[in-house]
N, C-alpha and C positions, 0 to 999 in steps of 0.2 A: 503493500501501501504504501502510494506517493501523497505526504504531505505537503500541501499548497502553502506558500508562503501568506501570510496577512498584513504583513507588514505597506504599507504602499510604497513606490517608489519615489525615491527621492526627485523633484522636480528640475527641471533643468533650468538652469540658471540663463536668465535673458543676455544676449549681447552687449557689452559697454554701451553703445551707439543708441540702444534704444532707453537707457537712463539716459542719456544725454538728451534726447528728443525729449523724453518726459519732462527731466527739470528746465528744459528750456519753454515747457509749455505747447508741447510740436501738436499741431492739430492734423485731421487725417485728410491728405491732400484731396479728398473726393469731396469733402465738403467745405462750406465756404462760411466765413463767420457769419453769424447775426448783422445785421445794420445796426449801427449807433442809436440807441433812443434821445431823443431831447429832454434835457432835465423838464418835471413838472414846472408849469406855470408858476404854480402859488405853494411855496412850502409850507408844511403843516409846522406850526409851533410843536416843540420835542419837549417832554416833562424831564425831569431829573432822571428818571429809570428810561428814559429814551423811546417810550410809549404814550400815543397822546391819551388812550384811556386805558393804565394801567390795570384797572379793577373792571372785574365782569361781574354781570349780577344776571340770574336766571331764573325767572318765574313761569307760572302756568296761567294759559289763557285759554277762552274758549274757541271752537272753533271760527264760528261766524265773526267774532269779533279778532281773529287772525287774519282772516280774509279781508275785512273791511281794512286791517289796516296795512295788510299787503298792495289791497288796492290804491288805499291813499300814498302810499308810496310809489307805485308805479304812475300813478295819473300826476303825483306832484316832480314825480323825478329828483326822490331825497331818497337815500339809506331808510329802510326801517329804523334803525338806532337812532338817528337821526332825532327823528320825528317821535319817538322814544324820550332821549336825552329832554327836548325840548319839553315835554308833558312832564318828566318829574321836576323840570325849573321849574314850569309854572307852580304846580303845586305845591314846593317847598317855600316859593315866595311866598304864594298865599298865605299858609300856616304860620309865615314867620322864621322859618327855620335858615 
């Protein structure tokens, strides 16, 4: 009975030219680099932590209310989060917080 070796063979080392190509940021010659993108017109202010809104809040809502919010966001071309932040700010001001 012949026993098979269970140890995987040692991988071959890449040629030194490959290491040089990778360290120089080589790109596949068949691929073209993406065109540079223009910077945004208005840069958003960053907070100390690097995120504009560093805290996340989650809550439950009924389906009809969610659909109304989603439609309002679509028709006003504003994100749902922006509408919710505005509503929360209005409530806090009304209740003097």
